[in-house]
C-alpha positions as a Markdown table, in Angstrom:
| # | Residue | x | y | z |
|---|---|---|---|---|
| 1 | Met | 46.9 | 29.3 | -11.8 |
| 2 | Ala | 47.1 | 26.6 | -14.6 |
| 3 | Lys | 46.6 | 28.0 | -18.1 |
| 4 | Asn | 44.1 | 25.3 | -19.0 |
| 5 | Lys | 41.8 | 26.2 | -16.1 |
| 6 | Lys | 39.6 | 29.2 | -15.5 |
| 7 | Ser | 38.9 | 30.5 | -12.0 |
| 8 | Ala | 35.2 | 30.8 | -11.4 |
| 9 | Ala | 33.3 | 31.9 | -8.3 |
| 10 | Gln | 29.6 | 31.4 | -7.8 |
| 11 | Ala | 27.5 | 32.3 | -4.8 |
| 12 | Thr | 24.6 | 29.9 | -4.6 |
| 13 | Thr | 21.7 | 29.6 | -2.3 |
| 14 | Leu | 23.2 | 27.8 | 0.7 |
| 15 | Glu | 20.9 | 25.0 | 1.9 |
| 16 | Ser | 21.8 | 25.6 | 5.5 |
| 17 | Phe | 21.9 | 29.4 | 5.2 |
| 18 | Ala | 18.3 | 29.1 | 3.9 |
| 19 | Gly | 17.4 | 32.2 | 2.0 |
| 20 | Glu | 16.0 | 33.5 | -1.3 |
| 21 | Lys | 18.0 | 34.5 | -4.4 |
| 22 | Lys | 18.3 | 38.1 | -5.2 |
| 23 | Asp | 19.6 | 40.0 | -8.3 |
| 24 | Lys | 22.4 | 38.4 | -10.3 |
| 25 | Lys | 25.6 | 40.3 | -11.2 |
| 26 | Lys | 28.2 | 39.4 | -13.8 |
| 27 | Ser | 31.7 | 40.9 | -14.0 |
| 28 | Asn | 32.8 | 42.8 | -17.1 |
| 29 | Lys | 35.7 | 40.4 | -17.4 |
| 30 | Asp | 33.6 | 37.3 | -17.6 |
| 31 | Leu | 35.9 | 35.7 | -15.0 |
| 32 | Ile | 33.5 | 35.3 | -12.2 |
| 33 | Glu | 29.7 | 35.0 | -11.8 |
| 34 | Val | 28.3 | 35.8 | -8.4 |
| 35 | Glu | 24.8 | 35.7 | -7.0 |
| 36 | Glu | 23.9 | 37.7 | -4.0 |
| 37 | Ile | 22.1 | 35.7 | -1.3 |
| 38 | Asp | 19.4 | 36.9 | 1.1 |
| 39 | Val | 20.2 | 34.9 | 4.2 |
| 40 | Ser | 17.4 | 36.2 | 6.4 |
| 41 | Val | 15.8 | 33.6 | 8.7 |
| 42 | Pro | 12.7 | 32.1 | 7.2 |
| 43 | Lys | 9.5 | 33.0 | 8.9 |
| 44 | Asp | 8.4 | 29.4 | 9.4 |
| 45 | Leu | 11.5 | 28.8 | 11.6 |
| 46 | Val | 10.5 | 31.5 | 14.0 |
| 47 | Lys | 9.2 | 29.9 | 17.2 |
| 48 | Ala | 5.5 | 30.4 | 17.6 |
| 49 | Gly | 3.9 | 31.6 | 20.8 |
| 50 | Thr | 5.4 | 33.5 | 23.8 |
| 51 | Glu | 6.3 | 32.5 | 27.3 |
| 52 | Ser | 4.0 | 33.5 | 30.1 |
| 53 | Thr | 5.1 | 36.1 | 32.6 |
| 54 | Glu | 5.3 | 33.4 | 35.3 |
| 55 | Asp | 7.5 | 31.2 | 33.1 |
| 56 | Lys | 9.9 | 34.1 | 32.5 |
| 57 | Ser | 10.1 | 35.1 | 36.1 |
| 58 | Ala | 10.6 | 31.5 | 37.1 |
| 59 | Lys | 13.8 | 31.3 | 35.1 |
| 60 | Lys | 16.9 | 32.6 | 36.9 |
| 61 | Lys | 19.4 | 34.3 | 34.7 |
| 62 | Ile | 22.8 | 33.0 | 35.4 |
| 63 | Val | 25.8 | 35.2 | 34.4 |
| 64 | Val | 29.2 | 33.6 | 34.2 |
| 65 | Lys | 32.1 | 35.6 | 35.5 |
| 66 | Gly | 35.3 | 36.1 | 33.5 |
| 67 | Ile | 38.5 | 38.2 | 33.3 |
| 68 | Leu | 40.1 | 39.7 | 30.3 |
| 69 | Ala | 43.7 | 38.3 | 29.8 |
| 70 | Gly | 45.3 | 39.7 | 26.7 |
| 71 | Glu | 43.4 | 38.4 | 23.7 |
| 72 | Lys | 41.4 | 35.9 | 25.7 |
| 73 | Val | 38.6 | 35.9 | 28.3 |
| 74 | Ile | 39.1 | 33.3 | 31.1 |
| 75 | Thr | 35.9 | 32.3 | 32.9 |
| 76 | Glu | 35.5 | 31.1 | 36.4 |
| 77 | Ala | 35.6 | 27.3 | 37.0 |
| 78 | Ser | 31.8 | 26.7 | 37.3 |
| 79 | Asp | 29.2 | 24.3 | 36.0 |
| 80 | Glu | 27.6 | 27.3 | 34.1 |
| 81 | Ala | 30.9 | 28.1 | 32.4 |
| 82 | Arg | 31.4 | 24.5 | 31.3 |
| 83 | Glu | 27.8 | 24.4 | 30.0 |
| 84 | Leu | 28.7 | 27.1 | 27.5 |
| 85 | Tyr | 31.4 | 24.8 | 26.2 |
| 86 | Asn | 29.4 | 21.6 | 26.3 |
| 87 | Gln | 26.3 | 22.9 | 24.7 |
| 88 | Ser | 27.5 | 25.4 | 22.1 |
| 89 | Arg | 31.3 | 24.8 | 22.0 |
| 90 | Phe | 32.2 | 28.3 | 23.2 |
| 91 | Gly | 35.9 | 28.5 | 23.9 |
| 92 | Met | 38.2 | 25.7 | 25.0 |
| 93 | Leu | 37.9 | 23.8 | 28.3 |
| 94 | Ser | 41.1 | 23.8 | 30.3 |
| 95 | Glu | 42.3 | 21.2 | 32.8 |
| 96 | Thr | 41.4 | 23.6 | 35.7 |
| 97 | Gly | 37.7 | 23.6 | 34.6 |
| 98 | Lys | 37.9 | 27.1 | 33.3 |
| 99 | Val | 36.9 | 28.0 | 29.8 |
| 100 | Glu | 39.2 | 30.0 | 27.6 |
| 101 | Leu | 37.2 | 32.2 | 25.2 |
| 102 | Ser | 38.5 | 34.1 | 22.3 |
| 103 | Leu | 38.0 | 37.9 | 22.3 |
| 104 | Leu | 35.1 | 37.5 | 19.8 |
| 105 | Glu | 33.4 | 34.7 | 21.8 |
| 106 | Gly | 33.8 | 36.7 | 25.1 |
| 107 | Phe | 32.3 | 39.9 | 23.6 |
| 108 | Tyr | 29.4 | 37.9 | 22.0 |
| 109 | Leu | 28.5 | 36.3 | 25.3 |
| 110 | Phe | 29.0 | 39.6 | 27.1 |
| 111 | Glu | 26.6 | 41.3 | 24.7 |
| 112 | Lys | 24.1 | 38.5 | 25.2 |
| 113 | Gly | 24.2 | 39.1 | 28.9 |
| 114 | Lys | 25.6 | 35.6 | 29.7 |
| 115 | Leu | 29.0 | 36.8 | 30.7 |
| 116 | Ser | 30.4 | 39.6 | 32.9 |
| 117 | Val | 34.0 | 40.6 | 32.3 |
| 118 | Lys | 36.5 | 42.4 | 34.5 |
| 119 | Asn | 40.0 | 43.7 | 33.8 |
| 120 | Asp | 43.1 | 42.7 | 35.6 |
| 121 | Ser | 42.4 | 45.4 | 38.2 |
| 122 | Gly | 39.0 | 43.9 | 39.0 |
| 123 | Lys | 36.9 | 46.6 | 37.4 |
| 124 | Lys | 33.9 | 45.5 | 35.4 |
| 125 | Phe | 33.7 | 46.4 | 31.7 |
| 126 | Thr | 30.8 | 48.2 | 30.2 |
| 127 | Tyr | 29.8 | 47.6 | 26.6 |
| 128 | Glu | 31.6 | 50.7 | 25.5 |
| 129 | Thr | 34.8 | 50.0 | 27.4 |
| 130 | Phe | 34.9 | 46.4 | 26.4 |
| 131 | Leu | 34.4 | 47.3 | 22.7 |
| 132 | Lys | 37.1 | 49.9 | 22.9 |
| 133 | Lys | 39.6 | 47.5 | 24.5 |
| 134 | Ala | 38.8 | 44.8 | 21.9 |
| 135 | Arg | 39.3 | 47.3 | 19.0 |
| 136 | Glu | 42.7 | 48.4 | 20.5 |
| 137 | Thr | 43.7 | 44.7 | 20.8 |
| 138 | Glu | 42.5 | 43.7 | 17.4 |
| 139 | Pro | 42.2 | 46.5 | 14.7 |
| 140 | Asn | 39.8 | 44.5 | 12.5 |
| 141 | Phe | 37.7 | 43.4 | 15.4 |
| 142 | Trp | 34.4 | 45.0 | 14.5 |
| 143 | Ile | 34.3 | 43.6 | 10.9 |
| 144 | Arg | 35.2 | 40.1 | 12.1 |
| 145 | Tyr | 32.7 | 40.4 | 15.0 |
| 146 | Cys | 29.8 | 41.3 | 12.7 |
| 147 | Val | 30.3 | 38.1 | 10.7 |
| 148 | Phe | 30.9 | 36.0 | 13.9 |
| 149 | Lys | 27.8 | 37.3 | 15.5 |
| 150 | Asp | 25.6 | 36.9 | 12.4 |
| 151 | Ile | 26.7 | 33.3 | 11.9 |
| 152 | Arg | 26.3 | 32.4 | 15.6 |
| 153 | Asn | 22.9 | 34.0 | 15.7 |
| 154 | Arg | 21.8 | 31.7 | 12.8 |
| 155 | Gly | 22.6 | 28.6 | 14.9 |
| 156 | Tyr | 26.1 | 27.6 | 13.5 |
| 157 | Ile | 29.2 | 26.9 | 15.5 |
| 158 | Ile | 32.0 | 29.2 | 14.3 |
| 159 | Lys | 35.6 | 28.9 | 15.4 |
| 160 | Thr | 38.9 | 30.5 | 14.4 |
| 161 | Ala | 40.7 | 28.9 | 11.4 |
| 162 | Leu | 44.2 | 30.4 | 11.7 |
| 163 | Lys | 45.8 | 27.0 | 11.0 |
| 164 | Phe | 44.0 | 27.0 | 7.7 |
| 165 | Gly | 45.1 | 30.5 | 6.8 |
| 166 | Ala | 41.5 | 31.8 | 7.2 |
| 167 | Asp | 39.6 | 33.9 | 9.8 |
| 168 | Phe | 36.9 | 31.3 | 10.6 |
| 169 | Arg | 35.7 | 27.8 | 10.1 |
| 170 | Val | 32.0 | 27.1 | 10.3 |
| 171 | Tyr | 30.2 | 23.8 | 11.0 |
| 172 | Asp | 26.8 | 22.7 | 9.7 |
| 173 | Arg | 23.9 | 23.1 | 12.1 |
| 174 | Gly | 23.9 | 20.3 | 14.7 |
| 175 | Val | 27.6 | 19.5 | 14.2 |
| 176 | Lys | 30.2 | 20.2 | 16.9 |
| 177 | Pro | 33.9 | 20.4 | 16.4 |
| 178 | Gly | 35.4 | 16.9 | 16.8 |
| 179 | Glu | 32.2 | 15.2 | 15.5 |
| 180 | Asp | 32.9 | 16.1 | 11.8 |
| 181 | His | 34.9 | 18.5 | 9.7 |
| 182 | Ala | 33.9 | 22.2 | 9.2 |
| 183 | Arg | 31.9 | 22.8 | 6.0 |
| 184 | Trp | 33.1 | 26.4 | 5.3 |
| 185 | Ile | 36.1 | 28.7 | 5.8 |
| 186 | Val | 35.1 | 32.3 | 6.1 |
| 187 | Tyr | 36.8 | 35.6 | 5.3 |
| 188 | Pro | 35.1 | 38.8 | 6.6 |
| 189 | Val | 35.7 | 42.0 | 4.6 |
| 190 | His | 34.2 | 45.5 | 4.7 |
| 191 | Glu | 32.3 | 46.5 | 1.6 |
| 192 | Gly | 34.7 | 49.4 | 0.9 |
| 193 | Asp | 37.8 | 47.2 | 1.0 |
| 194 | Thr | 39.6 | 46.1 | -2.2 |
| 195 | Leu | 40.8 | 42.6 | -3.0 |
| 196 | Thr | 43.3 | 41.8 | -5.7 |
| 197 | Trp | 42.8 | 38.8 | -8.0 |
| 198 | Tyr | 46.0 | 37.3 | -6.5 |
| 199 | Glu | 44.5 | 37.6 | -2.9 |
| 200 | Phe | 41.2 | 36.2 | -4.2 |
| 201 | Ala | 42.8 | 33.2 | -5.9 |
| 202 | Ala | 44.9 | 32.6 | -2.7 |
| 203 | Lys | 41.7 | 32.3 | -0.6 |
| 204 | Asn | 40.3 | 29.9 | -3.2 |
| 205 | Arg | 43.4 | 27.7 | -3.0 |
| 206 | Val | 43.2 | 27.6 | 0.8 |
| 207 | Ala | 39.6 | 26.4 | 0.7 |
| 208 | His | 40.3 | 23.9 | -2.1 |
| 209 | Ser | 43.4 | 22.4 | -0.3 |
| 210 | Thr | 41.4 | 22.0 | 3.0 |
| 211 | Lys | 38.4 | 20.5 | 1.1 |
| 212 | Lys | 36.1 | 23.2 | 2.4 |
| 213 | Lys | 33.7 | 25.7 | 0.8 |
| 214 | Leu | 34.8 | 29.3 | 0.8 |
| 215 | Leu | 32.5 | 32.1 | 2.1 |
| 216 | Ile | 33.2 | 35.8 | 1.8 |
| 217 | Gly | 31.2 | 37.8 | 4.3 |
| 218 | Ile | 30.8 | 41.4 | 3.1 |
| 219 | Val | 30.0 | 43.8 | 5.9 |
| 220 | Asp | 28.3 | 47.1 | 5.2 |
| 221 | Asp | 28.5 | 50.3 | 7.2 |
| 222 | Glu | 25.4 | 49.3 | 9.2 |
| 223 | Gly | 27.0 | 46.0 | 10.2 |
| 224 | Asp | 24.7 | 43.8 | 8.0 |
| 225 | Val | 26.4 | 40.9 | 6.3 |
| 226 | Thr | 26.0 | 39.5 | 2.7 |
| 227 | Tyr | 27.6 | 36.1 | 2.0 |
| 228 | Tyr | 29.1 | 34.8 | -1.2 |
| 229 | Glu | 30.0 | 31.2 | -1.6 |
| 230 | Ile | 33.0 | 30.8 | -3.9 |
| 231 | Arg | 33.7 | 27.7 | -6.0 |
| 232 | Trp | 36.2 | 26.4 | -8.5 |
| 233 | Met | 34.5 | 25.5 | -11.7 |
| 234 | Arg | 35.7 | 23.9 | -14.9 |
| 235 | Pro | 34.3 | 25.5 | -18.1 |
């Protein structure tokens, strides 16, 4: 880090993560200033009214079939599977018409009841067996999934960002990959984990070099997530 620059991090109210500011904290080293964000969904965005019983019964719930293959879930080649990709950019569409989902995407759709998953022996996974398998495959799965799920539930498209050296990249609402660049890169961490200043600065450099904003998603023991947006600032 250049001597004539100070590293500063500030978590501000994110326009698209609409929420209200909460209490402000300042480090005893005066190196960073952070502001915790309440990213709860505003009440005025909640859809008013409920569907009638007839409307609900008229809708047929379609569950896409998939199979777990290593760190991916491969769907069947169906219109419903392709719709998951076309509408919400879940996974990657292969030449065969099947959709290749990441483990996180597969578990998210499985939990939502939109996907059924079998192992290579043809046995269907339950929630418990799928979660156990995912944790065995990826040790930090649950912490990453809490952030992935929270951001997806808020209406954002979130994809992996390994080529940027980060866990995830997140697009503004209404923006799909290929239409524009991602706005944030995201690092999920558990509230009990430690982060050195060297690691913290490295994450900032990655965001700065890719011209994206940096979000740190802090996951507590209940699975709730608090976000901090980190920025470089000149004194």
